[in-house]
N, C-alpha and C positions, 0 to 999 in steps of 0.2 A: 561441666567438663573440667577435669584437673590435668594440668600440663606440667611435665618435668622438662626443664631446660638444662642442657649440658654445654658449657662454653666458658670462656674467660668472662669476667664481669667486673664493673667498676667497684671500688676505686682503682683496680689494676689498670694501668694506662695501656690500652690495647684497642684497636679499631673494632675487633670482633666483640670485645666486651661491650663497647658502646652500642654496637648493632644489637646485641642480645638484650641489653637494657631497654632499648627502644621497642624491640619486638615484644618483650615481656609486658611492657606498659600498654602497647597498642592492642594486644590480644586480650588482656584481662579487663580492659575498660570497655571493650566492644560489648554491645548488648546481644546476648544469645537469644535464640527463639524461646518463647514462653517466659521471658523475663528471667531466665536462669543466668546467674553470674558465674563466670569462669574463675577458676582458682589455679594457683600454680606455685612452683618453687624452683630454685636454681641450684644446680651442682656446679660449683666454680672451680676452674683450674688455676692452681698457683704455680709460679715459675721459680725454679732454683731455690727452694726452701724459703722464699719470701712469704710473708703473711700479710693480710689486709684486714681492715676493719670494714667488713661487708655489711650491707643493709639486711634487714630481717628476712627478706625473701630467699637469701642464700642459706640453705639448710645443711649442705654438705660441701666440703672442700676436698679436692684431690691434689696431692703434690705430684707435679708433672712426672717425675722419674721414679715414683714409688708404685709398683704394680699392685701391691696389696690395697692401696687406696681406691683403685678402680673397682676392685671386687667388693669392697665395703660399700662403695657408692651404689652399685647396682642392687645390692641387697636392700638398701634404703629405698631406692626407687620402686622396687617390686612390692615392698610392704607399705608404700605410702598411700596407696589408693589412686595413684595417677592413672589416667586413661590413655595418654599419649606422651611420647618422649620426643623432643625436638633437639637435635644435635647440630651445633655449628662446627663444621669441619675445616680445619687448616692444619697442614702437616706439622707446623712448628709449635703447636700448643699442646700436643700430646707426647708422652714419653715413649722411649724405645725407638728402634730403628724405623725411621719414617712414620713415627706416631703409631706403632703397632700395638701399644698398650691399650688403645681404645677398643680393640677387637674383642678381647675376652669379656669386657663389660657389655658390649652390644650383643654378643652371643648369648649371654645369660639374661638379657632383657625379656621380660614377660609381657610387655605391652607393645602396641604398634609404634614404629619408629619413622620419623621424618628427619631427613638430613639436608641441611643447607650447605652447599659446597662453595667455599670462598676462593679456592684455587683448583684449577683443573689443568694439569700439565699436558702439553702437546707431545712432548718426548719424555715420558716418565722413565725412571730406572725400573728394573725388574721389580724391586720391592715396593716402590711408589705405586706402580700399576697394580700389584697384587693387593696391597692394602686398600686402595680406593675401590677396586672391583669387589672386594669382600664387603666393604661398608655398603656399597650400592646393592649388593645381593641381599643383605639383611634389612635394608630399608624398604618400607612400604611405598614411600614417595621420596623423590629427590628433588629439592628445590635448587634451581640455578637462576642467574640474574641476566643472562644474555642468550641469544640464539646460537652464538658461537660455542657456548658451553654445551648446549644440547648436541651440536654437531660432534664435539669431541667425545662426549659420553657414549654416543651411539657408535661412532666410527672407530674409536680407539679403545674404549673400555667395555664394549659389547653390552651396554645397558639398554634394555627395551625402552623404546621411546615413550610408551604409555606410562612408564613409571616416573617420567620426568615432568615437573611443573615449572613453568617460567613465572617467577614473581620478582619484579625488579627491586633493586635496593631501595628501601624506604628512606624518606627524607623528613626530618622533624618539621612539624607545621608551626614554625616560628617566624614571625613577621616583624621587620623593623623598617623604619623610614631611612632610605639611603642618605639623604642630606643630613639628618640628625646623627646618623652613625658616623659619617665623615667628620662632622663637627665634634663629636665626642672624642674622636681619636686625633683631632687637630689636623685633619687632612683635607680641609675644605678647598684649599688652593692646589691640590695635587691630583694628578691622574694616577690612579692606584692600580698596580698589578699585584696579584696575590697568588702564592702557592702555599698550601698547608698540608700537614701530615707528617708522619715520621720521616726523618731525613736519613738518606743513605745514598751510596754511589748510583744505584739504579734510578734515582729520581731525576737525574739529568739537569739539575738546577744550573749548572755551568752553561748550558745551552742558552738559557735566558740571559744570564749575565753577559755572555759574549755578544748577544744581540743589542744590548742596551746602548753602547756608545753611539751607534748610528741613530737610534731612536731619540736619544737625549739631545742630539744636535738640533732636531726639529721641534722637539717637545721637552724642553728642559725641566718642566714641572713633573716629569715622570718620577715615580718612586715604586720600587719593587720590594714587597714585604714577603719574606720567607718565614712562615709561621709554623713552628713545630720543633720538638726535641729530636735529637739523634735517636734512631731506633735502638732499643735496648740490646738487641743482639749485636748490632754494629758497635755500640759503645763497649760491650763486653770484650769483643775481639780486636777492635781497631781504635777504640777511644774516639776522640774528636778529630781524627785525621782528615775526614772529608770536610767537615765544617771549617777547619783551619785552611784547607786547600781553597775553599770558596772565598774565605776572607782575604787570602793573599791575592786571588784573582781580582776581587773587587778593588783592592788597593792598587794593583798594577794597572788597572784600566781607569783609575781615577774616578771611581763610582761611589766613593764613600758617602756622598750626599744623596745617592739615589737607590741604595740597597740597604734594607734593614733586616737583621736576623733576630727574630723573637724566639728564643730558646725556651719554649713553654709548651705544656700540654694543657690547653684551656678547656673550660666547660663549653657546652653547646650554645648557651646564650651568648657568650662573648665571641665564639666562633662565627655565629650567624651575623653578629654585628659587623665583623670584618668582611664577611661575604657580601653583605649589603653595601658596605662602604667601598668595595673595590669596583673599578671600572671594567677590568678584564681579569678573569681567572685563568691560570695556565697550569697544565700538567705536562711537563716536558720529558716524560719517561724515556729511557734509552732503548727499549726494545718492545716488541709487540706482545710478549708473553705475559699479559695481565688480563685475566678473564673478567675481573670485577674490580672496580675502584669506588669505594665509598665516598672519597673526597670529590670525585668527579660527579657522582650522583647528587651530592649536597649542592655543588655549584650550579648544576642545571636546575635543581629543585627550587632554588631561590631566584632563578631567572637571571643569573649572571651571564655575561658574554664570555664564552669559554673558548680558549685556544688549546690545542693538544697535539701531541704526536699521535700517530695512528695505531696505538696499541689496540688490542681486540675490543675491549669494552668501549673505548673512545670512538673507534670507527663506527660502532653500532649506535651508541647513544647520541652522538653528535650529527648523525645523518639527518637529511631533510631540513637543513638550514638551522639546526639547533646549536651549531658551533662551527668552528673552522679548524682544519688540520694542517700541520706542517711536518716535514720529514724529520726522522730521528737525527739528532745532532746538527740540524740545519739552522744555525743561528741567523744566516743571511735571510732566509725565507721568513723566519719568524719576525725579523726586524721589518721587512717589507709589509707583512700583514698588520703589525702593530701601527706602523705609520699610516697605512691605508685606512684603518679603522678610526684612528684619532683625527685624521683629516676629514673623515666622513661620519659625523655623529649620527646621521640617519641610519647608516649601515650598522653601526654599533647598537643603536636602539632596536633595530630589526632582529639582531641576534638575541638580544635580551628578551624581547617579546616572545620569540619562538621557544626559547628555553623555558620561560616562565609558564607558557601555556602547557608545555609538557610536564613541568614540575608539579602542577596541580594534580596530575594523575598518579603521582608516586609518593604522596605524603604517607607518613606512618599509619595514620588511622585507616587509610585504604589498604595499605600493605597488611596491616593486622587483620582486617576483615578476610583477606584472601587466605592467610594462614589458618584462621579459625575455620573457614570453609573446608580447607584441605584436611585439617585435623578431624573434622566431623566426617569427612568422606572416608578417611583411612580407617575409622572405627567401624565401618560397615563390615559385614561378614565376609564379603568377597575379598577384601584386602587382607583380613586376618587369615583367611583360608589360603590365600596366595602365598603369604609369608611362611605359614606353617608348611605348605607343600614344598617350598624351596629347600627347607632344612631336612626333608626326608630323603634318605639315600635311594638312588635309582640303581637297582641291581644290574641293569643292562648297560650302564655307562662306565666304560673303562677306557683309558688311553690305549692306543695300539701298543702291543708288546714290541719292544725295540732293544736291540743290542748295540745301538749306535755309540752310547757312552762307554760301554764295556770294551768295544773295539778300540776306542780312543785311548783307554787306559792300558790296554794289553800290548806287549811286544813279544819277542820270541823267548824271553826269559820267564815272564809271568805277568800278573796284573800289578800295576803300580798302586801302592796302598793309599796315597793321598793325591789331592788335586787342589789347585788354586782356581776357585770357581769351577769352570768346566774343563780346565786344562790340566793334564797330568803334571804332578809335582815330582820331577825326577830326583830331586835332592833327597827325598825321603825313601826311595828305593821300594823294596818289596817286603811282604810278610806272609808267613805261613797261613795265618787266620784267613786272609782275604783270598789267597789262592785255593784254599780248601772250600770256602764259600763259593768261589767262582766255579770250581769243579761241580759242586752240588747243583748250582743254578743251571749250568749248561746241560748237565745230564737230565735235569727236570725238563728243560726246554726241548731237548731232542725227543725225550720220551712222550711228552704231551702234544707238542705241535710240530714235531719233526723239522725243527729249525736246523738247516744244514750248516749254518755258520756256527751254531752252538756245538755241533759235532766236530767242526774244524778246530775250535778253541780248546776242547777238552784235553787233548794230549799235552798242550802247553802247561796247563795247570797241574796235570798229573805228573808231568816230568819235574816240575818245580818241587812238588811234594816228595818225590823220590830223591831228588838232589839234596833236600834239606834233612833227610833221615840220617841219624847217627848209627854207628855200628851196633849199639845196644838197643836199637829200636826206638829211642826217643827222637825228637826233632829239634833242630834249630828253628828259629822263627824269622829273624830279620836278615835281609841280604841287601847290600848297597847296590846302587845303580851300576857300579862297575864290577859287580858280582863278588864282592868280598863278604864273608860271613861277619855278622855283627854281634853274635852271641853264641854260646856253647849249647845251651839247652833252653828251649822256649818255655812259655807258661803252660800250665796244665790246661788252661782254657784252649790254647791253640792246639794242644795235643788232642783234646776231646773233639774239637771242631773238625780236625783232620780225620779222626776215626769215623765221625759221622759221615763225612763225604765219601770215604773209602767204603764204608758199609753200604751206603746207598749205591755206589758203583757196583759192588758185588751182587747186589740184588737187581740192578738195572743196567748192566753193561751193554753198550751198543755193539761191541764185538769182542772176540776172545782175547785179542792182544791187550786191550785195555783191562779186561777182567784179570788176566794173569799178572799184569804189573800191579794192579790194585791189590790182588790177593797176596803177592809177595810182600808189599809194604805193610799191609794190614797185619799179617801174621808175624812179621818181624817186630811190630809194635806191641803185639798181644801180651808178652810177659810183663809189660808195664801197666796193664789195665788196673790190676788190684793194688798197685802202689800209689794210686792217685789219692790225694787228700782234699783237693778243692771240690766242693759239691757241684760247681758248674762244669768243671772238667769231667767229673763223674757222670753228670747228666748228659753231656754231649756224647760221651763215650757209650753210654747205655743206648742212646738213639742209634748210633752207628752199628752196635752189635745187634740191635733189634732188626734193623734192615737186613743185615747179613743172615740172621737166623730165619727170616721169612722164606728165603730161597734155599736154606740149608738147615732145616728143622731137626735133622738127626745128629747134629754136632752137639753131643751132650756136654763136652768140656766147655764149649763156649756158652751154652745155656747156663751152666753152673756159674761161670764168671758173671753173666748178666744178673743172676739171682743174688750173688754176693754184693755186687755194686748197688742193686736195688735195696738190699738190706741196709747198706750204709746210708743211703738217702732216707730210708724209713726211720733209721735210728736218729738221724738229725731232726727229722720231723717230730718224733715222739719226745725228744729232749727239749724242744723249743715250743711245742704246742701248749697253749694255755687258753683260758676263757677269752673269747673274742680275738684269739691270735692263732690261727691255724696255718702255721708256716714253718719252714725249715731252719730259719735263723731268727735272731732277735730283731732283725730289721728287714725291710724290703729294699734291695739294692738295685743291681743292674741285671738285665737279661732274665728277669724273674720268671717269665712264662716257660723257660726251658725246663724248670724243675718239675712242675706238673706234667709237662709234655713228655719228659723222660719216663715218668711213671706210667703214663697212658700207653706209651709204646711198649714198655716192658710187660705191662699187664696183659697186653694182647698176646705176647709170646708165652709168658709164664702162667697165664690163666689163674691169677691169684686175686680173689675178691678183695682182700685187705689192701693190696696195692691199688686196685681200681678205686676203692673207697677213699683212700688217702689222696689219690690224684684228683678226684672230683671235689673233695673237701677243700684242698689247698687251692684248686682252681677257682672255686666259688669265693674263697677269701680274697684272692687277688682281684677277681672281678669286682667285688664290693668296693675296693679301694682305687680302682682305675677305670672302670667302665660305668659311668653314671652320666646323667643328663644327656643320654643318647650320643655320647662321643667318648673316645678313648683319651684319658688323661694319664700319661705315663708317669711313673715315679721318676723324678728328675735326679740326675747324677750329681747335682750341685751339693746336696746334703743327704740324699736318700730319705728313708722314712724309718726312723727308729721307733721301736715299740714304746708306746705312751708318749711319743714326741709328735712333732709336726712334719708332715710330708713335704718334700721338696718338689717344686713345680718345674724349675728350669734345668737346663742341660738335658732335655729329653732327646733320646737318640733312636734312630730307625731300627737298630737291632732289637730293641725292646718291643716295638710295634710288630716286627716280624715274628718274634717269639709268641706274641698273643695270637696272631693269625694262625700260626702252626698249631698252637695249643688247642684253639677252638676247632680247627679242622680235625685233629685227632680225636677230640671229644665227640664230635659228630660221628666220626667213623666208628667209635666204640659204642656209643649210646643210641645213634640214629635219631637223636633229639634235634629237630629242625631249628630250635631256638639258638643252637650253637652256630648255625650258618649265619643267622642275623648278627650274632656277636662277632663272628669272623669278618663279615663285611664291614661292620662298624669299625672294627680295629684297622682294617685296610684303609678305610677312608681317612684315618689319621694322616696318611701320606698326602692325601689330596685336599687337605684343609679342614677336616672335621677334627680339630684339636683345640688346645687352650688358646692358641694365638689366632686361630681361624686363618692360617696361612698354608698354602700348598707347599710341601717340600719337594714334590716331583716337579722338575723343570721341563715344561712341554717343548722348549726349544732345544736343549741339549740332550734330552731323554735320560738325564741323570737325576740323582736324588740328593738334595742338600743334606749336610751332615747333622741336622737336628736344629733345635732352637734354644737360644740362650735368653737371658732376661732382656737383652736389647732387641731381640728379634731372631730371624732365621739366620743360621750360619750358612752362607751361600757356597762354601766350598763343597765339592761333590766328589768325595773320595769313594774308594772301592767298597768299603764296608756298607755305607749307606745305600749306594746304588744297587749293590747285590741284595741287600735286605729288601729293598723295594721290589726288585724283580722276582725274588723267591716268593714274596708275599703275593705278587700279581699272579704268578703261576699257580700258587696254592688256591687262590680264589677261583681261577678257571677250573682247576681240578675238582674242587669241592662242589661247584655247581653242576659240573658234568656228572659227578657221582650222584648228586641229588636227582637230576633228571633221569638218569639210568634207573634209579630205584623207583621213581614214579612210573616209568615205562613197565617195569616188572609187575608193579601193582595192577596196572591196567591189563 
């Protein structure tokens, strides 16, 4: 069996790196059945552009904040012949917002995945929860180190209990003689207290220091050793502020002869000498929110007498007499316990014996055996099948359709264009684009599901469009919150989107009053149709005209206008088409699906085979570049995708996903090819997490949609454009499958 490990790794000074090194050695030295020897390699995470002289087992490195490194690493793993991948997860070691960069790597992984979770938050942020849930979804097995961790995963993150395996933190099987260790450090005459690990405010070392004056009165031979460097993240942001604070406290309490700070990151051999030399080990952390502590496991593993505050891991590990607990920040209680134990050597010995007995069960060789067994188990067919099944879309699962967020964004003027998270950002006011999209969405909602709130909202958006029209039929776009115009003439894109919404209204008006208003605005704008230069403005306008002509097929003048616009789009295609480049421009930019969509709509009206052929050809070209690996990967707006260049991955936006959904729906309508329904649904799942970051953009709490995702992760603002794009896509999915089932019934 060949195993790939993803984690930090020595010589990087990191507790998870040490854990991975021990796991690597314990699994690969274990004797497999039939005498087979396990093999493996490490993919190591580097921090902040630092590089390390790694041992030979490290075959690939990932720079924490470089997304491309993660994708290169997964290619290596997939081609390496590895059978299983084991990931050590801690939010702080991966790049992007809350470590989101690890998700595209895991999504592309072609072998079973085991994830060891070192931190599980009780009250995660939206993104923290989303990232961890997605990791757990892709994992075949999830390893945790405490029962509390299982409770959190099941209750907070909705992880099936059968997916979770409890394997306690391993402890190196290193033995030293306590007396000899004390002698080596010249501590023979001392009663030694010890705390080790990275130093930071959350460690609560001041609690121990404050307890010492009372203890020293009765036991003046006490010495407290604080062994460890300041945590790199603390050092980066606060320097040695905490260590200096502790040093001042020691001086103010006249404890200079009783407290020693050893500012070192030492190897395990020396660390275990200190553990054997100490009389009592203390973890005085300041709050309960620590699900795993490697330092605590080490102390119990060597049979030290351990005192700790009752954080989650300590409360569990030190139960049944394996240690003693004192309250957070309770120096007085700690002092009493210390005095009690030093006054009663037999009680101290009893604690050590209990811990030592338990420590024998959690040595790394035993832990390694458990991981090997888990790796062999996950390779079985049932786990592989379960993982594969989870990634397949379920056509029956959709969030309930809801206008809750649209209601939140809409007032009596129109829909507010931007939001701060899920709250309307009134400072940005309104725009024509979004009110036109909103009109289209509510008309679709009323037509399809007879949503009465949608009907109530439609005159608000229609009146905004009417208000923004100039005398010459063009439109302004932006309006401030206090209803001041912010431009004279809006973009051609906004013009086209408005004609689209008005054309849909004329073909699907819920009553005559709305129809007459829409007709007035539509025909006032009509003289401007053939003045358009922007191909996306032209495409949007073509869609609107096509909707109008479906209910008014005898309007020859408007049919000719549609033909003229279609010819302009065809001209752009013919001028830019080349070998392996079947597109309308020399680049793939934004809202790309609108261009084939416009031809598909006009082909239905004009009955022109050449237009249909070009629509399908360009759609297939776009599909090749965006719909692969069974999920939609939108061309990012960061740099777009220039011919013969590299495509941009980031700044993916919901309007692009909506365009793909609409394009495949119209392709199905024109061709009746069911494969387009699958592509439609795959494109829709982009909103729900089937994307490059494996993150849902739909917010199940607010019922809004996030504004896309950047290189750092999801943009959590939920403006009108993105939320409307989601809802239009949602309604299109419902309509497409309704049409599909209707056609099935006809066949029967």
